[in-house]
C-alpha positions in Angstrom: 15.9 1.4 -23.3 15.1 1.0 -19.6 11.7 -0.6 -18.7 9.1 1.7 -17.2 6.9 -0.8 -15.4 8.5 -4.2 -15.3 11.3 -5.1 -12.8 13.4 -8.3 -12.6 10.4 -10.3 -11.7 7.2 -8.7 -13.2 5.6 -5.7 -11.7 5.5 -5.1 -8.0 4.9 -2.3 -5.5 2.7 -0.9 -2.7 -1.0 -1.5 -3.0 -3.0 1.5 -4.2 0.2 3.2 -5.2 1.3 4.5 -8.6 1.2 1.2 -10.5 -0.5 -1.2 -8.2 -4.2 -0.2 -8.3 -7.4 -1.1 -10.2 -6.9 1.5 -12.9 -3.4 0.3 -13.8 -4.3 -3.4 -13.6 -7.1 -2.7 -16.1 -4.4 -1.1 -18.4 -2.0 -4.0 -17.8 -4.8 -6.5 -18.7 -5.8 -4.5 -21.8 -2.2 -4.1 -23.0 -1.1 -7.7 -22.4 -4.4 -9.0 -23.9 -3.9 -6.8 -27.0 -0.3 -8.0 -27.4 -1.0 -11.7 -27.1 -4.2 -11.5 -29.2 -2.1 -10.0 -32.0 0.0 -13.2 -32.0 -2.8 -14.8 -34.0 -3.3 -17.8 -31.7 -6.9 -19.2 -32.3 -7.8 -19.9 -28.7 -7.3 -16.3 -27.4 -7.4 -17.3 -23.7 -5.6 -16.1 -20.5 -5.5 -17.8 -17.2 -5.1 -16.0 -13.9 -4.0 -17.3 -10.5 -3.1 -15.4 -7.3 -1.7 -15.7 -3.8 -3.7 -14.9 -0.7 -3.3 -11.1 -0.3 -6.5 -9.2 0.5 -5.6 -6.8 -2.3 -6.0 -9.6 -4.8 -9.7 -9.1 -4.6 -9.4 -5.6 -5.9 -6.7 -6.2 -8.6 -8.1 -9.4 -10.1 -11.4 -8.0 -11.3 -9.6 -5.0 -12.9 -7.2 -7.3 -14.6 -10.0 -9.5 -15.9 -11.9 -6.4 -17.1 -8.8 -5.3 -19.1 -8.2 -8.8 -20.7 -11.9 -9.3 -21.7 -12.0 -5.7 -23.0 -9.2 -6.7 -25.3 -11.2 -9.7 -26.5 -9.4 -12.4 -24.4 -11.4 -15.2 -22.8 -10.3 -15.7 -19.1 -10.1 -18.6 -16.7 -9.6 -17.7 -13.0 -8.0 -20.3 -10.8 -7.8 -18.7 -7.3 -4.8 -19.3 -5.0 -2.2 -21.5 -6.7 1.6 -21.6 -6.7 3.3 -19.6 -9.5 4.7 -22.6 -11.2 1.3 -24.3 -11.1 0.0 -21.3 -13.2 3.0 -21.7 -15.5 2.4 -25.4 -16.0 -1.3 -25.0 -16.6 -0.7 -22.1 -19.0 1.2 -24.6 -21.1 -1.0 -27.7 -20.6 -4.2 -25.7 -21.3 -2.6 -24.2 -24.4 -3.5 -20.7 -23.3 -2.0 -17.6 -24.9 -0.8 -16.3 -21.6 -0.8 -16.8 -17.8 -0.8 -14.1 -15.2 0.1 -14.6 -11.5 -1.1 -11.9 -9.1 1.5 -11.8 -6.4 4.3 -9.9 -4.7 6.1 -13.2 -3.9 8.0 -12.9 -0.6 6.9 -9.3 0.2 4.4 -8.4 2.9 0.7 -7.9 2.3 1.2 -4.2 1.8 2.6 -5.0 -1.7 1.2 -6.8 -4.7 2.0 -7.2 -8.3 2.0 -9.6 -11.2 4.1 -12.0 -13.2 3.4 -12.8 -16.8 4.0 -16.1 -18.7 3.8 -16.9 -22.3 2.1 -19.9 -24.0 5.3 -22.0 -23.4 5.0 -21.5 -19.6 8.1 -19.2 -19.6 8.4 -15.8 -18.0 8.3 -13.1 -20.7 11.6 -11.7 -22.2 12.6 -8.1 -21.8 11.8 -7.6 -25.5 8.1 -8.7 -25.0 7.7 -6.8 -21.8 8.8 -3.6 -23.6 6.3 -4.2 -26.3 3.5 -4.6 -23.7 4.7 -1.4 -21.9 4.4 0.5 -25.2 0.7 -0.5 -25.3 0.0 0.4 -21.6 0.4 4.1 -22.2 -1.6 4.2 -25.4 -5.1 5.7 -25.4 -7.4 3.1 -23.9 -10.1 3.4 -26.6 -7.5 2.2 -29.3 -7.3 -1.3 -27.8 -11.0 -1.9 -26.8 -12.8 -4.7 -28.6 -16.3 -4.2 -30.2 -19.2 -5.5 -28.0 -19.6 -8.8 -29.9 -15.9 -9.6 -29.6 -15.6 -9.1 -25.8 -14.0 -12.0 -23.9 -15.8 -14.4 -21.5 -14.8 -15.3 -17.9 -15.0 -18.7 -16.2 -13.9 -19.9 -12.8 -11.9 -23.1 -12.9 -12.1 -25.0 -9.6 -9.7 -27.8 -10.5 -6.5 -25.8 -10.6 -4.8 -27.3 -7.5 -5.8 -30.9 -8.4 -4.5 -30.5 -12.0 -1.2 -28.9 -10.9 -0.5 -31.7 -8.3 -1.3 -34.3 -11.0 1.4 -32.8 -13.3 3.9 -32.7 -10.4 3.4 -36.3 -9.5 3.8 -37.4 -13.2 7.5 -36.5 -12.9 8.2 -39.3 -10.5 7.6 -43.1 -10.5 4.2 -44.4 -9.6 5.8 -46.3 -6.7 7.2 -43.1 -5.1 5.8 -42.5 -1.7 6.7 -40.7 1.5 5.5 -43.3 4.0 7.5 -43.3 7.2 8.6 -39.6 6.8 7.5 -36.8 9.1 7.6 -33.5 7.3 7.1 -30.0 8.6 5.9 -27.6 5.9 5.5 -23.8 6.3 3.4 -22.4 3.5 3.8 -18.7 4.5 0.0 -18.3 4.6 0.4 -17.9 0.8 -0.5 -19.5 -2.5 0.8 -23.0 -1.6 -1.3 -23.3 1.6 -3.6 -25.9 0.1 -1.4 -27.6 -2.5 1.6 -28.1 -0.2 0.1 -30.2 2.6 -2.3 -32.0 0.2 0.7 -33.1 -2.0 2.7 -34.5 0.9 -0.2 -36.3 2.5 -1.3 -37.8 -0.8 2.1 -39.5 -0.9 1.8 -40.9 2.6 3.9 -38.5 4.7 3.0 -37.5 8.2 2.6 -33.7 7.8 2.9 -30.9 10.3 1.5 -27.8 8.6 2.2 -24.2 9.6 1.4 -21.0 7.7 -1.8 -22.5 6.3 -4.4 -20.1 7.7 -4.3 -17.0 5.4 -6.5 -14.1 6.4 -5.4 -11.7 3.6 -3.0 -9.8 5.8 -0.6 -12.5 7.2 1.1 -13.7 4.1 4.9 -14.0 4.8 4.3 -12.5 8.2 6.9 -14.1 10.6 6.8 -17.2 8.6 7.8 -18.7 5.2 11.2 -18.8 3.4 12.2 -15.4 4.7 11.7 -16.5 8.3 13.1 -20.1 8.3 13.5 -20.2 12.1 9.8 -21.1 12.1 10.5 -24.5 10.5 13.8 -24.9 12.4 12.0 -24.9 15.7 9.0 -26.9 14.4 11.4 -29.7 13.1 13.1 -30.0 16.5 9.8 -29.8 18.4 8.1 -32.5 16.3 11.3 -34.6 15.7 10.6 -34.4 12.0 12.9 -35.8 9.2 12.9 -32.6 7.2 11.4 -29.1 7.0 10.1 -27.2 3.9 9.5 -23.5 3.9 7.9 -21.7 0.9 7.3 -18.1 0.2 4.1 -16.3 -0.6 3.7 -17.6 -4.2 5.6 -20.9 -3.5 8.3 -20.4 -6.1 11.0 -20.3 -3.5 12.1 -23.0 -1.0 14.3 -23.0 2.0 14.7 -26.3 3.9 15.8 -27.6 7.3 17.5 -30.9 8.1 16.5 -33.2 10.9 19.0 -31.6 13.3 17.6 -28.1 12.8 20.1 -26.8 10.4 18.6 -24.3 7.9 19.4 -25.1 4.3 19.4 -22.3 1.7 19.1 -22.4 -2.1 22.9 -22.7 -2.7 23.1 -25.8 -0.5 20.0 -27.4 -2.1 21.5 -26.7 -5.6 24.8 -28.3 -4.5 23.1 -31.5 -3.2 20.9 -31.8 -6.3 23.8 -31.1 -8.8 25.9 -33.8 -7.0 23.1 -36.3 -7.2 22.2 -35.5 -10.8 25.8 -35.8 -11.9 26.1 -39.2 -10.2 22.8 -40.3 -11.9 24.0 -38.8 -15.3 21.0 -36.5 -15.3 23.0 -33.2 -15.1 23.3 -31.5 -18.5 26.1 -29.0 -19.1 26.4 -27.6 -15.6 24.7 -25.2 -13.1 23.7 -21.6 -13.4 23.8 -19.5 -10.3 23.7 -15.7 -9.8 25.9 -12.8 -8.7 24.6 -13.5 -5.2 25.6 -17.2 -5.1 28.0 -18.1 -2.4 31.7 -18.3 -3.4 31.9 -21.6 -1.4 29.4 -23.0 -3.9 31.6 -22.0 -6.8 34.7 -23.5 -5.2 32.7 -26.8 -4.5 31.6 -27.1 -8.2 35.2 -26.5 -9.3 36.4 -29.3 -7.1 33.7 -31.6 -8.5 34.5 -30.6 -12.1 30.9 -29.2 -12.6 30.6 -26.1 -14.8 29.2 -23.1 -13.0 28.1 -19.8 -14.5 26.7 -16.7 -12.8 23.7 -14.9 -14.3 22.1 -11.6 -13.2 19.9 -11.8 -10.1 16.4 -13.0 -10.9 15.2 -16.5 -11.8 14.1 -15.3 -15.2 17.8 -14.5 -16.0 18.8 -17.8 -14.6 16.4 -19.6 -16.9 17.6 -17.5 -19.9 21.2 -18.5 -19.2 20.2 -22.1 -18.7 18.6 -22.1 -22.2 21.5 -20.3 -23.7 24.1 -22.8 -22.3 21.7 -25.8 -22.5 22.1 -26.5 -18.7 19.2 -28.1 -16.9 19.8 -26.9 -13.3 20.0 -23.4 -11.9 18.9 -21.2 -9.1 19.4 -18.6 -6.4 20.6 -18.5 -2.8 17.1 -17.2 -1.9 15.5 -20.5 -2.9 14.4 -19.9 -6.5 15.5 -23.2 -8.0 14.8 -24.3 -11.6 14.8 -27.9 -12.4 15.0 -27.6 -16.2 14.2 -31.3 -16.6 10.7 -30.7 -15.2 9.8 -27.0 -15.1 10.2 -23.6 -16.8 10.4 -21.5 -13.5 11.1 -21.9 -9.8 8.8 -24.3 -7.9 9.2 -24.9 -4.2 7.1 -28.0 -4.2 8.8 -29.6 -7.2 12.2 -29.0 -5.6 10.9 -30.5 -2.3 9.7 -33.6 -4.2 13.1 -34.0 -5.9 14.9 -33.8 -2.5 12.4 -36.2 -0.8 12.8 -38.6 -3.7 16.5 -38.6 -3.0 16.2 -39.3 0.7 13.1 -41.6 0.6 15.0 -44.8 1.4 16.1 -43.6 4.9 18.9 -41.3 4.0 19.3 -38.4 6.5 18.7 -34.9 5.2 21.8 -33.7 7.1 24.0 -36.1 5.1 22.3 -35.3 1.8 22.8 -31.6 2.2 26.4 -31.7 3.6 28.3 -30.7 0.5 30.3 -27.5 1.0 31.4 -25.0 3.5 29.9 -21.5 2.9 32.2 -18.6 2.6 31.2 -16.1 5.3 28.7 -13.6 3.8 27.0 -10.5 4.9 23.9 -9.1 3.1 22.4 -5.8 4.0 19.1 -4.5 2.5 18.9 -0.8 2.8 15.6 1.0 2.3 15.8 4.0 0.0 13.4 6.5 -1.5 15.1 6.5 -4.8 17.2 3.5 -6.0 19.2 5.8 -8.3 21.0 6.9 -5.1 23.5 4.1 -6.1 24.8 6.6 -8.8 25.9 9.1 -6.1 29.6 9.9 -6.4 30.3 9.5 -2.7 28.7 6.1 -2.7 30.6 5.1 -5.8 33.8 6.2 -4.1 33.0 4.1 -1.0 32.4 1.0 -3.2 35.8 1.5 -4.9 37.5 1.8 -1.5 35.8 -1.4 -0.2 36.7 -3.3 -3.4 40.3 -2.3 -3.2 40.4 -3.4 0.5 38.8 -6.7 -0.5 41.1 -7.4 -3.4 42.3 -11.0 -3.3 40.4 -11.7 -0.1 36.8 -11.7 -1.2 34.2 -9.8 -3.2 31.7 -7.0 -2.9 28.4 -6.6 -4.8 26.2 -3.6 -4.6 22.9 -3.6 -6.6 19.4 -2.2 -6.8 16.6 -4.6 -5.7 14.5 -5.5 -8.7 11.4 -5.9 -6.6 11.6 -3.5 -3.7 12.8 0.1 -2.9 16.1 -1.2 -1.5 19.8 -1.3 -2.3 21.4 -4.6 -1.5 25.0 -4.6 -0.2 26.6 -8.1 -0.2 30.2 -9.0 0.8 32.0 -12.4 1.1 35.4 -13.1 2.7 37.0 -15.6 5.0 38.4 -12.5 6.8 35.3 -11.7 8.9 36.6 -8.4 10.3 37.5 -7.1 6.8 34.1 -8.3 5.5 32.2 -6.4 8.2 34.3 -3.2 7.7 33.8 -3.1 3.9 30.0 -3.8 4.1 29.5 -1.2 6.8 31.6 1.4 4.9 29.2 1.2 1.9 26.0 0.8 4.0 26.6 3.8 6.1 27.3 6.0 3.0 24.0 4.8 1.5 22.0 5.5 4.7 
């Protein structure tokens, strides 16, 4: 059965729309609180973090009200990266963690991501159980007055998160002598990112660290990597780091100004981990991973498996195959040795640890040649337009033209009202023709 509220990465949409408003967030809080309370864990606590969107101030109180009405005690952490919330959910032994964010989307959107007591994103099965509670009569799940939950603000969230991050590396690890540009997208990592790098001795150039509630991901962050590209060149930095709104994605830039995407980061880390005998099993990518990455892993005798798009599905496949590295071209990268979900700052530390002794970022990342790829994101009113017979026909024509020379992938976005059309081929003219054929039909 198809899910009603949850997409590939939690719940997301336009603020004050059908699902993203105070009334619905009260219901989400009440339903998720009721579900986790029924798991009979003694503590009965939930922790909440958020990014920097103005709408967070309207959604968080509603969510808290729903959770406490279900009898859950709540800790609020304020702005914190998504994996910081996941790590603290586990370390604090809470029943659940909720991140209020719309990740890389603009401030017009918001949403939430739910984590279980193990710090993992919820499975489809659990999400469906919570959905079944959302539409039930509110009064059925309300606690009696003496069993209502309590609320406490926890001011040490960033400090506790950074402490956990640093524990993954040797005490001697430092970044002295490195100049680093970091773009925090005016989002959840705006405090944690620069603070982490400075505490390790790096000279830091910070951009995207002045959130005003409306400028998250605006002309900055991992979806606009030109910002770090120009800043790295201007400041003659050793490396650039670009996060998204909730800091679970990372795009990087080497010292010569070359933008490094998630596939290139994964290739470099997998190579290093294999050499250090740290790589377990192989690497999980997605349907969107570049074909050049797949060919590179084949040449290096590293197993490579594609999962559905979404870091949750990458993690599920990693668990199933017992792999410890996986991720997406967009910059969601999961270091299974250290974390349960994507974490831009953790990935940055792992890269910086590898180049700390004077190795150039351009050499570290120079692993494979990308197959030419075109990705078009087409806004639609109804994503089910993908089922249209004319569109299906155009996809079949494009696939037949591409046969033996590349691949075509057409899918619904799990987080936005868009259809994504992706093509890959060394034949650039054919690639352009096939992607345009489908895109025009959708439009």
